[in-house]
Jmol script that loads the backbone (N, CA, C; Angstrom):
load data "model"
ATOM      1  N   UNK A   1     108.303  86.883  74.552  1.00  0.00           N
ATOM      2  CA  UNK A   1     109.409  87.164  75.439  1.00  0.00           C
ATOM      3  C   UNK A   1     109.458  88.650  75.787  1.00  0.00           C
ATOM      4  N   UNK A   2     109.026  89.517  74.857  1.00  0.00           N
ATOM      5  CA  UNK A   2     109.025  90.948  75.125  1.00  0.00           C
ATOM      6  C   UNK A   2     108.082  91.283  76.270  1.00  0.00           C
ATOM      7  N   UNK A   3     106.969  90.548  76.367  1.00  0.00           N
ATOM      8  CA  UNK A   3     106.011  90.789  77.443  1.00  0.00           C
ATOM      9  C   UNK A   3     106.618  90.445  78.792  1.00  0.00           C
ATOM     10  N   UNK A   4     107.330  89.357  78.853  1.00  0.00           N
ATOM     11  CA  UNK A   4     107.967  88.958  80.100  1.00  0.00           C
ATOM     12  C   UNK A   4     109.051  89.958  80.497  1.00  0.00           C
ATOM     13  N   UNK A   5     109.760  90.462  79.533  1.00  0.00           N
ATOM     14  CA  UNK A   5     110.772  91.468  79.806  1.00  0.00           C
ATOM     15  C   UNK A   5     110.120  92.733  80.352  1.00  0.00           C
ATOM     16  N   UNK A   6     108.976  93.096  79.817  1.00  0.00           N
ATOM     17  CA  UNK A   6     108.246  94.263  80.324  1.00  0.00           C
ATOM     18  C   UNK A   6     107.856  94.055  81.775  1.00  0.00           C
ATOM     19  N   UNK A   7     107.349  92.859  82.102  1.00  0.00           N
ATOM     20  CA  UNK A   7     106.989  92.554  83.485  1.00  0.00           C
ATOM     21  C   UNK A   7     108.209  92.642  84.389  1.00  0.00           C
ATOM     22  N   UNK A   8     109.321  92.144  83.923  1.00  0.00           N
ATOM     23  CA  UNK A   8     110.554  92.194  84.693  1.00  0.00           C
ATOM     24  C   UNK A   8     110.968  93.642  84.957  1.00  0.00           C
ATOM     25  N   UNK A   9     110.901  94.480  83.946  1.00  0.00           N
ATOM     26  CA  UNK A   9     111.282  95.886  84.104  1.00  0.00           C
ATOM     27  C   UNK A   9     110.341  96.628  85.046  1.00  0.00           C
ATOM     28  N   UNK A  10     109.057  96.356  84.957  1.00  0.00           N
ATOM     29  CA  UNK A  10     108.101  96.990  85.872  1.00  0.00           C
ATOM     30  C   UNK A  10     108.369  96.545  87.298  1.00  0.00           C
ATOM     31  N   UNK A  11     108.661  95.269  87.485  1.00  0.00           N
ATOM     32  CA  UNK A  11     108.971  94.756  88.823  1.00  0.00           C
ATOM     33  C   UNK A  11     110.215  95.434  89.374  1.00  0.00           C
ATOM     34  N   UNK A  12     111.224  95.558  88.542  1.00  0.00           N
ATOM     35  CA  UNK A  12     112.442  96.257  88.978  1.00  0.00           C
ATOM     36  C   UNK A  12     112.140  97.701  89.374  1.00  0.00           C
ATOM     37  N   UNK A  13     111.372  98.376  88.559  1.00  0.00           N
ATOM     38  CA  UNK A  13     111.054  99.778  88.829  1.00  0.00           C
ATOM     39  C   UNK A  13     110.267  99.935  90.123  1.00  0.00           C
ATOM     40  N   UNK A  14     109.298  99.044  90.339  1.00  0.00           N
ATOM     41  CA  UNK A  14     108.466  99.162  91.527  1.00  0.00           C
ATOM     42  C   UNK A  14     109.184  98.742  92.793  1.00  0.00           C
ATOM     43  N   UNK A  15     110.016  97.719  92.705  1.00  0.00           N
ATOM     44  CA  UNK A  15     110.652  97.235  93.923  1.00  0.00           C
ATOM     45  C   UNK A  15     111.880  98.004  94.329  1.00  0.00           C
ATOM     46  N   UNK A  16     112.584  98.507  93.389  1.00  0.00           N
ATOM     47  CA  UNK A  16     113.896  99.062  93.699  1.00  0.00           C
ATOM     48  C   UNK A  16     113.937 100.587  93.590  1.00  0.00           C
ATOM     49  N   UNK A  17     112.798 101.211  93.650  1.00  0.00           N
ATOM     50  CA  UNK A  17     112.801 102.670  93.649  1.00  0.00           C
ATOM     51  C   UNK A  17     113.211 103.160  95.028  1.00  0.00           C
ATOM     52  N   UNK A  18     113.698 104.386  95.114  1.00  0.00           N
ATOM     53  CA  UNK A  18     114.122 104.945  96.391  1.00  0.00           C
ATOM     54  C   UNK A  18     112.935 105.222  97.308  1.00  0.00           C
ATOM     55  N   UNK A  19     111.776 105.467  96.738  1.00  0.00           N
ATOM     56  CA  UNK A  19     110.605 105.823  97.532  1.00  0.00           C
ATOM     57  C   UNK A  19     110.133 104.654  98.388  1.00  0.00           C
ATOM     58  N   UNK A  20     110.126 103.466  97.832  1.00  0.00           N
ATOM     59  CA  UNK A  20     109.624 102.312  98.569  1.00  0.00           C
ATOM     60  C   UNK A  20     110.261 101.056  97.994  1.00  0.00           C
ATOM     61  N   UNK A  21     111.125 100.444  98.774  1.00  0.00           N
ATOM     62  CA  UNK A  21     111.824  99.268  98.269  1.00  0.00           C
ATOM     63  C   UNK A  21     111.067  97.979  98.564  1.00  0.00           C
ATOM     64  N   UNK A  22     110.023  98.036  99.375  1.00  0.00           N
ATOM     65  CA  UNK A  22     109.244  96.844  99.699  1.00  0.00           C
ATOM     66  C   UNK A  22     108.162  96.639  98.645  1.00  0.00           C
ATOM     67  N   UNK A  23     108.012  95.402  98.212  1.00  0.00           N
ATOM     68  CA  UNK A  23     106.973  95.121  97.222  1.00  0.00           C
ATOM     69  C   UNK A  23     105.674  94.759  97.925  1.00  0.00           C
ATOM     70  N   UNK A  24     104.612  95.130  97.302  1.00  0.00           N
ATOM     71  CA  UNK A  24     103.278  94.834  97.802  1.00  0.00           C
ATOM     72  C   UNK A  24     102.996  93.348  97.570  1.00  0.00           C
ATOM     73  N   UNK A  25     102.489  92.639  98.566  1.00  0.00           N
ATOM     74  CA  UNK A  25     102.178  91.216  98.360  1.00  0.00           C
ATOM     75  C   UNK A  25     101.180  90.991  97.221  1.00  0.00           C
ATOM     76  N   UNK A  26     100.277  91.920  97.014  1.00  0.00           N
ATOM     77  CA  UNK A  26      99.320  91.783  95.913  1.00  0.00           C
ATOM     78  C   UNK A  26     100.032  91.817  94.566  1.00  0.00           C
ATOM     79  N   UNK A  27     101.064  92.643  94.439  1.00  0.00           N
ATOM     80  CA  UNK A  27     101.838  92.694  93.190  1.00  0.00           C
ATOM     81  C   UNK A  27     102.572  91.379  92.972  1.00  0.00           C
ATOM     82  N   UNK A  28     103.150  90.840  94.027  1.00  0.00           N
ATOM     83  CA  UNK A  28     103.843  89.564  93.917  1.00  0.00           C
ATOM     84  C   UNK A  28     102.870  88.460  93.501  1.00  0.00           C
ATOM     85  N   UNK A  29     101.703  88.447  94.101  1.00  0.00           N
ATOM     86  CA  UNK A  29     100.703  87.434  93.785  1.00  0.00           C
ATOM     87  C   UNK A  29     100.221  87.574  92.340  1.00  0.00           C
ATOM     88  N   UNK A  30     100.013  88.812  91.904  1.00  0.00           N
ATOM     89  CA  UNK A  30      99.566  89.024  90.531  1.00  0.00           C
ATOM     90  C   UNK A  30     100.644  88.625  89.526  1.00  0.00           C
ATOM     91  N   UNK A  31     101.892  88.934  89.809  1.00  0.00           N
ATOM     92  CA  UNK A  31     102.986  88.561  88.899  1.00  0.00           C
ATOM     93  C   UNK A  31     103.100  87.039  88.796  1.00  0.00           C
ATOM     94  N   UNK A  32     102.973  86.348  89.933  1.00  0.00           N
ATOM     95  CA  UNK A  32     103.026  84.889  89.921  1.00  0.00           C
ATOM     96  C   UNK A  32     101.861  84.313  89.119  1.00  0.00           C
ATOM     97  N   UNK A  33     100.675  84.844  89.382  1.00  0.00           N
ATOM     98  CA  UNK A  33      99.485  84.362  88.677  1.00  0.00           C
ATOM     99  C   UNK A  33      99.579  84.650  87.187  1.00  0.00           C
ATOM    100  N   UNK A  34     100.084  85.817  86.836  1.00  0.00           N
ATOM    101  CA  UNK A  34     100.213  86.203  85.432  1.00  0.00           C
ATOM    102  C   UNK A  34     101.103  85.227  84.672  1.00  0.00           C
ATOM    103  N   UNK A  35     102.174  84.796  85.315  1.00  0.00           N
ATOM    104  CA  UNK A  35     103.126  83.916  84.634  1.00  0.00           C
ATOM    105  C   UNK A  35     102.786  82.434  84.759  1.00  0.00           C
ATOM    106  N   UNK A  36     102.225  82.015  85.880  1.00  0.00           N
ATOM    107  CA  UNK A  36     102.134  80.583  86.148  1.00  0.00           C
ATOM    108  C   UNK A  36     100.720  80.010  86.218  1.00  0.00           C
ATOM    109  N   UNK A  37      99.738  80.812  86.571  1.00  0.00           N
ATOM    110  CA  UNK A  37      98.391  80.273  86.779  1.00  0.00           C
ATOM    111  C   UNK A  37      97.626  80.117  85.471  1.00  0.00           C
ATOM    112  N   UNK A  38      96.570  79.313  85.535  1.00  0.00           N
ATOM    113  CA  UNK A  38      95.682  79.171  84.389  1.00  0.00           C
ATOM    114  C   UNK A  38      94.811  80.425  84.288  1.00  0.00           C
ATOM    115  N   UNK A  39      94.267  80.657  83.092  1.00  0.00           N
ATOM    116  CA  UNK A  39      93.521  81.891  82.839  1.00  0.00           C
ATOM    117  C   UNK A  39      92.357  82.135  83.798  1.00  0.00           C
ATOM    118  N   UNK A  40      91.500  81.145  84.091  1.00  0.00           N
ATOM    119  CA  UNK A  40      90.381  81.436  84.999  1.00  0.00           C
ATOM    120  C   UNK A  40      90.829  81.867  86.397  1.00  0.00           C
ATOM    121  N   UNK A  41      91.874  81.245  86.905  1.00  0.00           N
ATOM    122  CA  UNK A  41      92.383  81.615  88.226  1.00  0.00           C
ATOM    123  C   UNK A  41      92.991  83.017  88.186  1.00  0.00           C
ATOM    124  N   UNK A  42      93.773  83.307  87.160  1.00  0.00           N
ATOM    125  CA  UNK A  42      94.351  84.643  87.036  1.00  0.00           C
ATOM    126  C   UNK A  42      93.253  85.696  86.907  1.00  0.00           C
ATOM    127  N   UNK A  43      92.206  85.397  86.158  1.00  0.00           N
ATOM    128  CA  UNK A  43      91.105  86.347  85.976  1.00  0.00           C
ATOM    129  C   UNK A  43      90.443  86.666  87.313  1.00  0.00           C
ATOM    130  N   UNK A  44      90.255  85.671  88.158  1.00  0.00           N
ATOM    131  CA  UNK A  44      89.644  85.920  89.468  1.00  0.00           C
ATOM    132  C   UNK A  44      90.548  86.787  90.350  1.00  0.00           C
ATOM    133  N   UNK A  45      91.851  86.596  90.258  1.00  0.00           N
ATOM    134  CA  UNK A  45      92.799  87.441  91.006  1.00  0.00           C
ATOM    135  C   UNK A  45      92.767  88.859  90.452  1.00  0.00           C
ATOM    136  N   UNK A  46      92.720  88.975  89.152  1.00  0.00           N
ATOM    137  CA  UNK A  46      92.713  90.283  88.497  1.00  0.00           C
ATOM    138  C   UNK A  46      91.468  91.086  88.870  1.00  0.00           C
ATOM    139  N   UNK A  47      90.348  90.403  89.010  1.00  0.00           N
ATOM    140  CA  UNK A  47      89.085  91.081  89.323  1.00  0.00           C
ATOM    141  C   UNK A  47      89.066  91.685  90.728  1.00  0.00           C
ATOM    142  N   UNK A  48      90.052  91.362  91.562  1.00  0.00           N
ATOM    143  CA  UNK A  48      90.105  91.960  92.898  1.00  0.00           C
ATOM    144  C   UNK A  48      90.569  93.413  92.837  1.00  0.00           C
ATOM    145  N   UNK A  49      91.118  93.825  91.704  1.00  0.00           N
ATOM    146  CA  UNK A  49      91.569  95.203  91.519  1.00  0.00           C
ATOM    147  C   UNK A  49      90.512  95.987  90.756  1.00  0.00           C
ATOM    148  N   UNK A  50      90.162  97.176  91.253  1.00  0.00           N
ATOM    149  CA  UNK A  50      89.172  97.973  90.519  1.00  0.00           C
ATOM    150  C   UNK A  50      89.804  98.586  89.270  1.00  0.00           C
ATOM    151  N   UNK A  51      89.267  98.241  88.127  1.00  0.00           N
ATOM    152  CA  UNK A  51      89.776  98.764  86.856  1.00  0.00           C
ATOM    153  C   UNK A  51      88.644  98.738  85.836  1.00  0.00           C
ATOM    154  N   UNK A  52      88.752  99.551  84.804  1.00  0.00           N
ATOM    155  CA  UNK A  52      87.737  99.502  83.743  1.00  0.00           C
ATOM    156  C   UNK A  52      87.754  98.149  83.034  1.00  0.00           C
ATOM    157  N   UNK A  53      86.612  97.751  82.531  1.00  0.00           N
ATOM    158  CA  UNK A  53      86.483  96.454  81.858  1.00  0.00           C
ATOM    159  C   UNK A  53      87.473  96.277  80.699  1.00  0.00           C
ATOM    160  N   UNK A  54      87.728  97.317  79.890  1.00  0.00           N
ATOM    161  CA  UNK A  54      88.722  97.130  78.813  1.00  0.00           C
ATOM    162  C   UNK A  54      90.120  96.772  79.342  1.00  0.00           C
ATOM    163  N   UNK A  55      90.443  97.236  80.528  1.00  0.00           N
ATOM    164  CA  UNK A  55      91.745  96.894  81.114  1.00  0.00           C
ATOM    165  C   UNK A  55      91.826  95.400  81.413  1.00  0.00           C
ATOM    166  N   UNK A  56      90.731  94.829  81.918  1.00  0.00           N
ATOM    167  CA  UNK A  56      90.703  93.391  82.169  1.00  0.00           C
ATOM    168  C   UNK A  56      90.872  92.606  80.863  1.00  0.00           C
ATOM    169  N   UNK A  57      90.148  93.035  79.835  1.00  0.00           N
ATOM    170  CA  UNK A  57      90.213  92.327  78.554  1.00  0.00           C
ATOM    171  C   UNK A  57      91.611  92.394  77.946  1.00  0.00           C
ATOM    172  N   UNK A  58      92.229  93.561  78.006  1.00  0.00           N
ATOM    173  CA  UNK A  58      93.567  93.688  77.416  1.00  0.00           C
ATOM    174  C   UNK A  58      94.598  92.892  78.221  1.00  0.00           C
ATOM    175  N   UNK A  59      94.450  92.859  79.537  1.00  0.00           N
ATOM    176  CA  UNK A  59      95.369  92.061  80.352  1.00  0.00           C
ATOM    177  C   UNK A  59      95.214  90.576  80.053  1.00  0.00           C
ATOM    178  N   UNK A  60      93.976  90.144  79.869  1.00  0.00           N
ATOM    179  CA  UNK A  60      93.751  88.737  79.538  1.00  0.00           C
ATOM    180  C   UNK A  60      94.287  88.398  78.144  1.00  0.00           C
ATOM    181  N   UNK A  61      94.257  89.365  77.237  1.00  0.00           N
ATOM    182  CA  UNK A  61      94.832  89.144  75.905  1.00  0.00           C
ATOM    183  C   UNK A  61      96.348  88.958  76.006  1.00  0.00           C
ATOM    184  N   UNK A  62      96.984  89.745  76.860  1.00  0.00           N
ATOM    185  CA  UNK A  62      98.426  89.597  77.073  1.00  0.00           C
ATOM    186  C   UNK A  62      98.710  88.265  77.759  1.00  0.00           C
ATOM    187  N   UNK A  63      97.862  87.890  78.710  1.00  0.00           N
ATOM    188  CA  UNK A  63      98.016  86.597  79.395  1.00  0.00           C
ATOM    189  C   UNK A  63      97.954  85.448  78.378  1.00  0.00           C
ATOM    190  N   UNK A  64      97.074  85.561  77.402  1.00  0.00           N
ATOM    191  CA  UNK A  64      96.983  84.542  76.356  1.00  0.00           C
ATOM    192  C   UNK A  64      98.321  84.408  75.630  1.00  0.00           C
ATOM    193  N   UNK A  65      98.954  85.536  75.331  1.00  0.00           N
ATOM    194  CA  UNK A  65     100.258  85.504  74.644  1.00  0.00           C
ATOM    195  C   UNK A  65     101.337  84.880  75.534  1.00  0.00           C
ATOM    196  N   UNK A  66     101.328  85.233  76.809  1.00  0.00           N
ATOM    197  CA  UNK A  66     102.313  84.687  77.736  1.00  0.00           C
ATOM    198  C   UNK A  66     102.124  83.182  77.877  1.00  0.00           C
ATOM    199  N   UNK A  67     100.871  82.735  77.912  1.00  0.00           N
ATOM    200  CA  UNK A  67     100.598  81.306  78.062  1.00  0.00           C
ATOM    201  C   UNK A  67     101.076  80.487  76.869  1.00  0.00           C
ATOM    202  N   UNK A  68     101.359  81.123  75.767  1.00  0.00           N
ATOM    203  CA  UNK A  68     101.881  80.411  74.600  1.00  0.00           C
ATOM    204  C   UNK A  68     103.346  80.031  74.786  1.00  0.00           C
ATOM    205  N   UNK A  69     104.030  80.654  75.742  1.00  0.00           N
ATOM    206  CA  UNK A  69     105.405  80.265  76.071  1.00  0.00           C
ATOM    207  C   UNK A  69     105.355  78.950  76.852  1.00  0.00           C
ATOM    208  N   UNK A  70     106.402  78.196  76.807  1.00  0.00           N
ATOM    209  CA  UNK A  70     106.420  76.948  77.571  1.00  0.00           C
ATOM    210  C   UNK A  70     106.387  77.259  79.067  1.00  0.00           C
ATOM    211  N   UNK A  71     105.819  76.325  79.824  1.00  0.00           N
ATOM    212  CA  UNK A  71     105.724  76.528  81.269  1.00  0.00           C
ATOM    213  C   UNK A  71     107.111  76.660  81.890  1.00  0.00           C
ATOM    214  N   UNK A  72     108.070  75.896  81.401  1.00  0.00           N
ATOM    215  CA  UNK A  72     109.421  75.970  81.973  1.00  0.00           C
ATOM    216  C   UNK A  72     110.041  77.349  81.750  1.00  0.00           C
ATOM    217  N   UNK A  73     109.811  77.940  80.584  1.00  0.00           N
ATOM    218  CA  UNK A  73     110.328  79.298  80.339  1.00  0.00           C
ATOM    219  C   UNK A  73     109.624  80.322  81.216  1.00  0.00           C
ATOM    220  N   UNK A  74     108.305  80.167  81.378  1.00  0.00           N
ATOM    221  CA  UNK A  74     107.577  81.085  82.252  1.00  0.00           C
ATOM    222  C   UNK A  74     108.057  80.945  83.689  1.00  0.00           C
ATOM    223  N   UNK A  75     108.351  79.725  84.093  1.00  0.00           N
ATOM    224  CA  UNK A  75     108.837  79.512  85.462  1.00  0.00           C
ATOM    225  C   UNK A  75     110.228  80.116  85.646  1.00  0.00           C
ATOM    226  N   UNK A  76     111.072  80.035  84.648  1.00  0.00           N
ATOM    227  CA  UNK A  76     112.397  80.672  84.724  1.00  0.00           C
ATOM    228  C   UNK A  76     112.258  82.180  84.883  1.00  0.00           C
ATOM    229  N   UNK A  77     111.341  82.772  84.136  1.00  0.00           N
ATOM    230  CA  UNK A  77     111.103  84.219  84.245  1.00  0.00           C
ATOM    231  C   UNK A  77     110.605  84.550  85.636  1.00  0.00           C
ATOM    232  N   UNK A  78     109.682  83.737  86.147  1.00  0.00           N
ATOM    233  CA  UNK A  78     109.173  83.984  87.495  1.00  0.00           C
ATOM    234  C   UNK A  78     110.278  83.859  88.535  1.00  0.00           C
ATOM    235  N   UNK A  79     111.186  82.915  88.368  1.00  0.00           N
ATOM    236  CA  UNK A  79     112.304  82.769  89.304  1.00  0.00           C
ATOM    237  C   UNK A  79     113.153  84.042  89.345  1.00  0.00           C
ATOM    238  N   UNK A  80     113.361  84.655  88.179  1.00  0.00           N
ATOM    239  CA  UNK A  80     114.126  85.909  88.134  1.00  0.00           C
ATOM    240  C   UNK A  80     113.348  87.024  88.841  1.00  0.00           C
ATOM    241  N   UNK A  81     112.055  87.114  88.566  1.00  0.00           N
ATOM    242  CA  UNK A  81     111.219  88.129  89.218  1.00  0.00           C
ATOM    243  C   UNK A  81     111.239  87.921  90.727  1.00  0.00           C
ATOM    244  N   UNK A  82     111.104  86.682  91.164  1.00  0.00           N
ATOM    245  CA  UNK A  82     111.117  86.376  92.593  1.00  0.00           C
ATOM    246  C   UNK A  82     112.455  86.743  93.233  1.00  0.00           C
ATOM    247  N   UNK A  83     113.556  86.496  92.547  1.00  0.00           N
ATOM    248  CA  UNK A  83     114.873  86.852  93.073  1.00  0.00           C
ATOM    249  C   UNK A  83     115.003  88.368  93.222  1.00  0.00           C
ATOM    250  N   UNK A  84     114.465  89.106  92.254  1.00  0.00           N
ATOM    251  CA  UNK A  84     114.507  90.564  92.337  1.00  0.00           C
ATOM    252  C   UNK A  84     113.665  91.057  93.511  1.00  0.00           C
ATOM    253  N   UNK A  85     112.483  90.494  93.657  1.00  0.00           N
ATOM    254  CA  UNK A  85     111.607  90.877  94.771  1.00  0.00           C
ATOM    255  C   UNK A  85     112.284  90.579  96.102  1.00  0.00           C
ATOM    256  N   UNK A  86     112.880  89.415  96.225  1.00  0.00           N
ATOM    257  CA  UNK A  86     113.593  89.060  97.459  1.00  0.00           C
ATOM    258  C   UNK A  86     114.714  90.043  97.745  1.00  0.00           C
ATOM    259  N   UNK A  87     115.452  90.406  96.716  1.00  0.00           N
ATOM    260  CA  UNK A  87     116.563  91.364  96.889  1.00  0.00           C
ATOM    261  C   UNK A  87     116.031  92.727  97.321  1.00  0.00           C
ATOM    262  N   UNK A  88     114.935  93.161  96.727  1.00  0.00           N
ATOM    263  CA  UNK A  88     114.364  94.464  97.063  1.00  0.00           C
ATOM    264  C   UNK A  88     113.739  94.475  98.451  1.00  0.00           C
ATOM    265  N   UNK A  89     113.284  93.340  98.927  1.00  0.00           N
ATOM    266  CA  UNK A  89     112.641  93.275 100.240  1.00  0.00           C
ATOM    267  C   UNK A  89     113.624  93.072 101.385  1.00  0.00           C
ATOM    268  N   UNK A  90     114.907  92.970 101.081  1.00  0.00           N
ATOM    269  CA  UNK A  90     115.906  92.794 102.152  1.00  0.00           C
ATOM    270  C   UNK A  90     115.976  93.999 103.039  1.00  0.00           C
TER     271      UNK A  90
END
end "model"
wireframe off; spacefill off
backbone 0.3
color backbone group
């Protein structure tokens, strides 16, 4: 649950800052994939971003922990993230 809270806080920080209130569609897609998609699909989305290989491995390790939560709980978290994104994109 702490990981999901971290994602929520990062989403809030990125969407609701004074500098840019619009969220990047890639961030929205990655957040959805992180919470709801299966690991192979999320990995393919993650690989579209240039990052060092250890970053991919550590993100996938966190994804493994998130996937241990029930799908319904992950979907509830995503609904909150989506509501925040919608509010920030108004």
